[in-house]
A tleap script that builds the chain and sets N, CA, C and O, in Angstrom:
source leaprc.protein.ff14SB
mol = sequence {
  NMET LYS ILE VAL PHE ALA LYS ARG MET THR
  LYS GLN TYR GLU LYS LEU SER GLU ARG GLU
  ARG GLU HIE VAL ASP GLU ALA ILE ALA LEU
  PHE ARG LYS ASN PRO PHE ALA ALA ALA LEU
  ARG ASN HIE PRO LEU LYS GLY THR GLN LYS
  ASN ARG ARG ALA LEU SER ALA GLY PHE ASP
  LEU ARG ILE ILE PHE GLU GLU HIE ASP LYS
  TYR MET LEU VAL ILE MET LEU ALA VAL GLY
  THR HIE GLU GLU VAL CTYR
}
set mol.1.N position { 15.479 1.391 2.427 }
set mol.1.CA position { 14.322 0.571 2.168 }
set mol.1.C position { 14.175 0.391 0.656 }
set mol.1.O position { 14.249 1.349 -0.113 }
set mol.2.N position { 13.966 -0.857 0.258 }
set mol.2.CA position { 13.724 -1.162 -1.146 }
set mol.2.C position { 12.245 -1.501 -1.293 }
set mol.2.O position { 11.723 -2.340 -0.558 }
set mol.3.N position { 11.576 -0.858 -2.232 }
set mol.3.CA position { 10.162 -1.125 -2.489 }
set mol.3.C position { 10.028 -1.768 -3.860 }
set mol.3.O position { 10.517 -1.241 -4.858 }
set mol.4.N position { 9.359 -2.914 -3.893 }
set mol.4.CA position { 9.118 -3.657 -5.123 }
set mol.4.C position { 7.609 -3.667 -5.357 }
set mol.4.O position { 6.829 -3.823 -4.417 }
set mol.5.N position { 7.209 -3.502 -6.599 }
set mol.5.CA position { 5.793 -3.487 -6.943 }
set mol.5.C position { 5.433 -4.778 -7.672 }
set mol.5.O position { 6.004 -5.085 -8.719 }
set mol.6.N position { 4.495 -5.523 -7.121 }
set mol.6.CA position { 4.014 -6.744 -7.753 }
set mol.6.C position { 3.277 -6.388 -9.042 }
set mol.6.O position { 2.751 -5.284 -9.182 }
set mol.7.N position { 3.246 -7.321 -9.967 }
set mol.7.CA position { 2.581 -7.104 -11.254 }
set mol.7.C position { 1.112 -6.715 -11.045 }
set mol.7.O position { 0.596 -5.831 -11.730 }
set mol.8.N position { 0.447 -7.378 -10.100 }
set mol.8.CA position { -0.959 -7.070 -9.809 }
set mol.8.C position { -1.116 -5.614 -9.376 }
set mol.8.O position { -2.035 -4.919 -9.811 }
set mol.9.N position { -0.221 -5.173 -8.528 }
set mol.9.CA position { -0.266 -3.786 -8.033 }
set mol.9.C position { -0.115 -2.814 -9.202 }
set mol.9.O position { -0.849 -1.830 -9.293 }
set mol.10.N position { 0.820 -3.085 -10.083 }
set mol.10.CA position { 1.063 -2.214 -11.226 }
set mol.10.C position { -0.175 -2.118 -12.120 }
set mol.10.O position { -0.542 -1.029 -12.563 }
set mol.11.N position { -0.807 -3.244 -12.380 }
set mol.11.CA position { -2.014 -3.243 -13.219 }
set mol.11.C position { -3.154 -2.483 -12.556 }
set mol.11.O position { -3.861 -1.717 -13.211 }
set mol.12.N position { -3.331 -2.695 -11.260 }
set mol.12.CA position { -4.389 -1.991 -10.545 }
set mol.12.C position { -4.119 -0.488 -10.519 }
set mol.12.O position { -5.040 0.315 -10.668 }
set mol.13.N position { -2.859 -0.113 -10.331 }
set mol.13.CA position { -2.473 1.303 -10.302 }
set mol.13.C position { -2.818 1.973 -11.627 }
set mol.13.O position { -3.334 3.090 -11.645 }
set mol.14.N position { -2.533 1.294 -12.732 }
set mol.14.CA position { -2.790 1.862 -14.055 }
set mol.14.C position { -4.280 2.104 -14.299 }
set mol.14.O position { -4.640 2.967 -15.101 }
set mol.15.N position { -5.141 1.362 -13.625 }
set mol.15.CA position { -6.586 1.510 -13.802 }
set mol.15.C position { -7.183 2.627 -12.945 }
set mol.15.O position { -8.343 2.997 -13.126 }
set mol.16.N position { -6.401 3.157 -12.021 }
set mol.16.CA position { -6.890 4.231 -11.153 }
set mol.16.C position { -6.999 5.534 -11.931 }
set mol.16.O position { -6.336 5.722 -12.951 }
set mol.17.N position { -7.836 6.422 -11.439 }
set mol.17.CA position { -7.934 7.752 -12.047 }
set mol.17.C position { -6.646 8.520 -11.739 }
set mol.17.O position { -5.870 8.123 -10.870 }
set mol.18.N position { -6.433 9.596 -12.446 }
set mol.18.CA position { -5.235 10.407 -12.230 }
set mol.18.C position { -5.169 10.914 -10.788 }
set mol.18.O position { -4.105 10.905 -10.168 }
set mol.19.N position { -6.287 11.347 -10.271 }
set mol.19.CA position { -6.335 11.848 -8.890 }
set mol.19.C position { -6.002 10.737 -7.882 }
set mol.19.O position { -5.272 10.964 -6.917 }
set mol.20.N position { -6.544 9.537 -8.116 }
set mol.20.CA position { -6.254 8.406 -7.230 }
set mol.20.C position { -4.772 8.031 -7.288 }
set mol.20.O position { -4.169 7.712 -6.264 }
set mol.21.N position { -4.190 8.071 -8.489 }
set mol.21.CA position { -2.753 7.781 -8.620 }
set mol.21.C position { -1.922 8.798 -7.860 }
set mol.21.O position { -0.908 8.445 -7.257 }
set mol.22.N position { -2.342 10.061 -7.882 }
set mol.22.CA position { -1.631 11.086 -7.120 }
set mol.22.C position { -1.667 10.774 -5.631 }
set mol.22.O position { -0.658 10.926 -4.943 }
set mol.23.N position { -2.818 10.339 -5.129 }
set mol.23.CA position { -2.943 9.969 -3.715 }
set mol.23.C position { -2.034 8.779 -3.377 }
set mol.23.O position { -1.384 8.763 -2.332 }
set mol.24.N position { -1.996 7.796 -4.262 }
set mol.24.CA position { -1.143 6.625 -4.044 }
set mol.24.C position { 0.325 7.042 -4.062 }
set mol.24.O position { 1.100 6.608 -3.210 }
set mol.25.N position { 0.711 7.871 -5.015 }
set mol.25.CA position { 2.099 8.351 -5.097 }
set mol.25.C position { 2.498 9.106 -3.831 }
set mol.25.O position { 3.596 8.921 -3.306 }
set mol.26.N position { 1.597 9.953 -3.349 }
set mol.26.CA position { 1.872 10.714 -2.125 }
set mol.26.C position { 2.007 9.788 -0.925 }
set mol.26.O position { 2.881 9.986 -0.082 }
set mol.27.N position { 1.147 8.778 -0.843 }
set mol.27.CA position { 1.207 7.823 0.271 }
set mol.27.C position { 2.514 7.038 0.240 }
set mol.27.O position { 3.129 6.818 1.283 }
set mol.28.N position { 2.938 6.619 -0.938 }
set mol.28.CA position { 4.188 5.857 -1.041 }
set mol.28.C position { 5.383 6.748 -0.724 }
set mol.28.O position { 6.330 6.290 -0.085 }
set mol.29.N position { 5.363 7.999 -1.152 }
set mol.29.CA position { 6.452 8.931 -0.825 }
set mol.29.C position { 6.536 9.139 0.687 }
set mol.29.O position { 7.630 9.135 1.250 }
set mol.30.N position { 5.404 9.320 1.341 }
set mol.30.CA position { 5.382 9.468 2.790 }
set mol.30.C position { 5.848 8.185 3.463 }
set mol.30.O position { 6.584 8.228 4.449 }
set mol.31.N position { 5.419 7.042 2.931 }
set mol.31.CA position { 5.820 5.747 3.463 }
set mol.31.C position { 7.344 5.589 3.429 }
set mol.31.O position { 7.933 5.067 4.375 }
set mol.32.N position { 7.981 6.038 2.346 }
set mol.32.CA position { 9.449 5.955 2.242 }
set mol.32.C position { 10.122 6.768 3.355 }
set mol.32.O position { 11.144 6.354 3.903 }
set mol.33.N position { 9.542 7.925 3.681 }
set mol.33.CA position { 10.111 8.793 4.717 }
set mol.33.C position { 9.841 8.262 6.113 }
set mol.33.O position { 10.724 8.254 6.972 }
set mol.34.N position { 8.591 7.813 6.332 }
set mol.34.CA position { 8.187 7.351 7.659 }
set mol.34.C position { 7.065 6.321 7.496 }
set mol.34.O position { 5.903 6.699 7.346 }
set mol.35.N position { 7.395 5.024 7.523 }
set mol.35.CA position { 6.387 3.982 7.312 }
set mol.35.C position { 5.236 4.021 8.314 }
set mol.35.O position { 4.167 3.471 8.049 }
set mol.36.N position { 5.444 4.663 9.455 }
set mol.36.CA position { 4.400 4.694 10.471 }
set mol.36.C position { 3.810 6.083 10.685 }
set mol.36.O position { 3.296 6.381 11.763 }
set mol.37.N position { 3.882 6.932 9.664 }
set mol.37.CA position { 3.249 8.251 9.742 }
set mol.37.C position { 1.757 8.048 10.002 }
set mol.37.O position { 1.130 7.170 9.410 }
set mol.38.N position { 1.204 8.852 10.877 }
set mol.38.CA position { -0.200 8.699 11.280 }
set mol.38.C position { -1.157 8.739 10.089 }
set mol.38.O position { -2.154 8.017 10.082 }
set mol.39.N position { -0.878 9.555 9.097 }
set mol.39.CA position { -1.774 9.692 7.943 }
set mol.39.C position { -1.908 8.387 7.150 }
set mol.39.O position { -2.914 8.177 6.473 }
set mol.40.N position { -0.912 7.520 7.229 }
set mol.40.CA position { -0.934 6.267 6.476 }
set mol.40.C position { -1.781 5.181 7.134 }
set mol.40.O position { -2.237 4.250 6.469 }
set mol.41.N position { -1.984 5.307 8.428 }
set mol.41.CA position { -2.723 4.291 9.185 }
set mol.41.C position { -2.204 2.886 8.892 }
set mol.41.O position { -2.985 1.968 8.642 }
set mol.42.N position { -0.882 2.726 8.924 }
set mol.42.CA position { -0.216 1.448 8.688 }
set mol.42.C position { -0.651 0.454 9.772 }
set mol.42.O position { -0.465 0.705 10.962 }
set mol.43.N position { -1.227 -0.669 9.352 }
set mol.43.CA position { -1.701 -1.645 10.328 }
set mol.43.C position { -1.627 -3.067 9.784 }
set mol.43.O position { -1.719 -3.279 8.575 }
set mol.44.N position { -1.461 -4.047 10.682 }
set mol.44.CA position { -1.435 -5.450 10.249 }
set mol.44.C position { -2.845 -5.925 9.894 }
set mol.44.O position { -3.842 -5.440 10.430 }
set mol.45.N position { -2.893 -6.878 8.985 }
set mol.45.CA position { -4.169 -7.462 8.599 }
set mol.45.C position { -4.387 -8.766 9.353 }
set mol.45.O position { -3.462 -9.312 9.955 }
set mol.46.N position { -5.598 -9.249 9.314 }
set mol.46.CA position { -5.962 -10.471 10.021 }
set mol.46.C position { -6.526 -11.490 9.036 }
set mol.46.O position { -6.679 -11.213 7.847 }
set mol.47.N position { -6.825 -12.652 9.551 }
set mol.47.CA position { -7.461 -13.689 8.739 }
set mol.47.C position { -6.539 -14.241 7.682 }
set mol.47.O position { -5.380 -14.549 7.957 }
set mol.48.N position { -7.054 -14.367 6.466 }
set mol.48.CA position { -6.280 -14.975 5.380 }
set mol.48.C position { -5.095 -14.115 4.946 }
set mol.48.O position { -4.195 -14.601 4.261 }
set mol.49.N position { -5.090 -12.846 5.339 }
set mol.49.CA position { -3.987 -11.953 4.964 }
set mol.49.C position { -3.144 -11.577 6.184 }
set mol.49.O position { -2.566 -10.491 6.227 }
set mol.50.N position { -3.072 -12.463 7.165 }
set mol.50.CA position { -2.450 -12.131 8.441 }
set mol.50.C position { -0.965 -11.777 8.368 }
set mol.50.O position { -0.453 -11.163 9.304 }
set mol.51.N position { -0.261 -12.131 7.313 }
set mol.51.CA position { 1.158 -11.798 7.189 }
set mol.51.C position { 1.383 -10.528 6.380 }
set mol.51.O position { 2.509 -10.223 5.988 }
set mol.52.N position { 0.325 -9.806 6.138 }
set mol.52.CA position { 0.396 -8.585 5.331 }
set mol.52.C position { -0.032 -7.384 6.152 }
set mol.52.O position { -0.578 -7.510 7.248 }
set mol.53.N position { 0.237 -6.203 5.579 }
set mol.53.CA position { -0.129 -4.947 6.234 }
set mol.53.C position { -0.870 -4.087 5.221 }
set mol.53.O position { -0.848 -4.369 4.023 }
set mol.54.N position { -1.524 -3.041 5.706 }
set mol.54.CA position { -2.270 -2.135 4.825 }
set mol.54.C position { -1.956 -0.691 5.167 }
set mol.54.O position { -1.667 -0.349 6.314 }
set mol.55.N position { -2.020 0.147 4.138 }
set mol.55.CA position { -1.853 1.594 4.269 }
set mol.55.C position { -3.084 2.268 3.700 }
set mol.55.O position { -3.745 1.733 2.810 }
set mol.56.N position { -3.380 3.428 4.212 }
set mol.56.CA position { -4.435 4.247 3.637 }
set mol.56.C position { -3.782 5.242 2.680 }
set mol.56.O position { -2.792 5.893 3.014 }
set mol.57.N position { -4.357 5.342 1.485 }
set mol.57.CA position { -3.868 6.309 0.501 }
set mol.57.C position { -4.920 7.395 0.301 }
set mol.57.O position { -5.045 7.968 -0.781 }
set mol.58.N position { -5.658 7.661 1.343 }
set mol.58.CA position { -6.696 8.683 1.282 }
set mol.58.C position { -8.040 8.108 0.919 }
set mol.58.O position { -8.133 7.141 0.162 }
set mol.59.N position { -9.070 8.700 1.457 }
set mol.59.CA position { -10.448 8.299 1.194 }
set mol.59.C position { -10.610 6.789 1.371 }
set mol.59.O position { -10.337 6.261 2.449 }
set mol.60.N position { -11.049 6.096 0.329 }
set mol.60.CA position { -11.283 4.653 0.428 }
set mol.60.C position { -10.169 3.840 -0.227 }
set mol.60.O position { -10.325 2.631 -0.398 }
set mol.61.N position { -9.059 4.459 -0.595 }
set mol.61.CA position { -7.961 3.734 -1.243 }
set mol.61.C position { -7.074 3.058 -0.206 }
set mol.61.O position { -6.713 3.650 0.811 }
set mol.62.N position { -6.734 1.804 -0.490 }
set mol.62.CA position { -5.851 1.050 0.383 }
set mol.62.C position { -4.716 0.449 -0.439 }
set mol.62.O position { -4.878 0.123 -1.615 }
set mol.63.N position { -3.568 0.312 0.210 }
set mol.63.CA position { -2.418 -0.360 -0.382 }
set mol.63.C position { -2.088 -1.535 0.529 }
set mol.63.O position { -1.892 -1.360 1.731 }
set mol.64.N position { -2.026 -2.731 -0.044 }
set mol.64.CA position { -1.687 -3.929 0.707 }
set mol.64.C position { -0.224 -4.250 0.405 }
set mol.64.O position { 0.203 -4.205 -0.749 }
set mol.65.N position { 0.545 -4.578 1.458 }
set mol.65.CA position { 1.956 -4.871 1.244 }
set mol.65.C position { 2.469 -5.906 2.231 }
set mol.65.O position { 1.840 -6.189 3.251 }
set mol.66.N position { 3.630 -6.463 1.900 }
set mol.66.CA position { 4.355 -7.361 2.792 }
set mol.66.C position { 5.654 -6.685 3.174 }
set mol.66.O position { 6.321 -6.081 2.334 }
set mol.67.N position { 6.006 -6.785 4.420 }
set mol.67.CA position { 7.243 -6.192 4.947 }
set mol.67.C position { 8.196 -7.334 5.277 }
set mol.67.O position { 7.805 -8.322 5.898 }
set mol.68.N position { 9.458 -7.189 4.852 }
set mol.68.CA position { 10.477 -8.197 5.118 }
set mol.68.C position { 11.706 -7.530 5.728 }
set mol.68.O position { 12.040 -6.396 5.385 }
set mol.69.N position { 12.363 -8.228 6.617 }
set mol.69.CA position { 13.615 -7.751 7.241 }
set mol.69.C position { 13.465 -6.356 7.842 }
set mol.69.O position { 14.287 -5.473 7.598 }
set mol.70.N position { 12.416 -6.169 8.624 }
set mol.70.CA position { 12.190 -4.901 9.331 }
set mol.70.C position { 12.201 -3.695 8.382 }
set mol.70.O position { 12.909 -2.712 8.603 }
set mol.71.N position { 11.403 -3.801 7.334 }
set mol.71.CA position { 11.214 -2.734 6.345 }
set mol.71.C position { 12.443 -2.485 5.461 }
set mol.71.O position { 12.573 -1.417 4.863 }
set mol.72.N position { 13.337 -3.467 5.381 }
set mol.72.CA position { 14.441 -3.353 4.421 }
set mol.72.C position { 13.925 -3.656 3.014 }
set mol.72.O position { 14.408 -3.096 2.030 }
set mol.73.N position { 12.941 -4.546 2.934 }
set mol.73.CA position { 12.308 -4.875 1.659 }
set mol.73.C position { 10.797 -4.815 1.866 }
set mol.73.O position { 10.263 -5.422 2.794 }
set mol.74.N position { 10.123 -4.086 1.000 }
set mol.74.CA position { 8.661 -3.976 1.054 }
set mol.74.C position { 8.134 -4.346 -0.322 }
set mol.74.O position { 8.574 -3.802 -1.335 }
set mol.75.N position { 7.184 -5.277 -0.350 }
set mol.75.CA position { 6.567 -5.687 -1.607 }
set mol.75.C position { 5.138 -5.171 -1.610 }
set mol.75.O position { 4.301 -5.630 -0.833 }
set mol.76.N position { 4.864 -4.218 -2.484 }
set mol.76.CA position { 3.528 -3.656 -2.637 }
set mol.76.C position { 2.722 -4.632 -3.483 }
set mol.76.O position { 3.081 -4.913 -4.626 }
set mol.77.N position { 1.629 -5.150 -2.919 }
set mol.77.CA position { 0.877 -6.224 -3.559 }
set mol.77.C position { -0.380 -5.783 -4.290 }
set mol.77.O position { -0.675 -6.295 -5.370 }
set mol.78.N position { -1.121 -4.848 -3.725 }
set mol.78.CA position { -2.410 -4.469 -4.312 }
set mol.78.C position { -2.769 -3.042 -3.936 }
set mol.78.O position { -2.329 -2.518 -2.913 }
set mol.79.N position { -3.576 -2.429 -4.786 }
set mol.79.CA position { -4.085 -1.083 -4.508 }
set mol.79.C position { -5.503 -1.005 -5.055 }
set mol.79.O position { -5.801 -1.521 -6.132 }
set mol.80.N position { -6.357 -0.359 -4.300 }
set mol.80.CA position { -7.742 -0.192 -4.734 }
set mol.80.C position { -8.610 0.202 -3.565 }
set mol.80.O position { -8.110 0.531 -2.489 }
set mol.81.N position { -9.915 0.168 -3.777 }
set mol.81.CA position { -10.829 0.500 -2.692 }
set mol.81.C position { -10.813 -0.622 -1.664 }
set mol.81.O position { -10.285 -1.707 -1.907 }
set mol.82.N position { -11.394 -0.339 -0.534 }
set mol.82.CA position { -11.462 -1.322 0.535 }
set mol.82.C position { -12.042 -2.642 0.044 }
set mol.82.O position { -11.499 -3.709 0.331 }
set mol.83.N position { -13.128 -2.571 -0.686 }
set mol.83.CA position { -13.780 -3.783 -1.204 }
set mol.83.C position { -12.926 -4.527 -2.222 }
set mol.83.O position { -12.973 -5.755 -2.288 }
set mol.84.N position { -12.155 -3.803 -3.010 }
set mol.84.CA position { -11.354 -4.433 -4.058 }
set mol.84.C position { -10.149 -5.193 -3.517 }
set mol.84.O position { -9.764 -6.214 -4.086 }
set mol.85.N position { -9.559 -4.728 -2.450 }
set mol.85.CA position { -8.306 -5.346 -1.990 }
set mol.85.C position { -8.479 -6.309 -0.823 }
set mol.85.O position { -7.557 -7.064 -0.513 }
set mol.86.N position { -9.630 -6.302 -0.173 }
set mol.86.CA position { -9.812 -7.215 0.965 }
set mol.86.C position { -10.622 -8.406 0.583 }
set mol.86.O position { -10.872 -9.276 1.417 }
savepdb mol mol.pdb
quit
């Protein structure tokens, strides 16, 4: 699996607290091992983001991503609280 980080995601990540970044790093590491691990709550989105999916990075942190070629390529698009990314 190849994971690419969008510029927006990188900027949002840099604005997170150190603790929040640790949660995001842990979620992405788990995602690499098992994209459907229960702790990630990987699920499809609806509405205007219907071609995207979301992961939980603990508490109120969410990671929005696009999956291509059956998880051969994953583009991480956004990270932040529920309100910030939806």
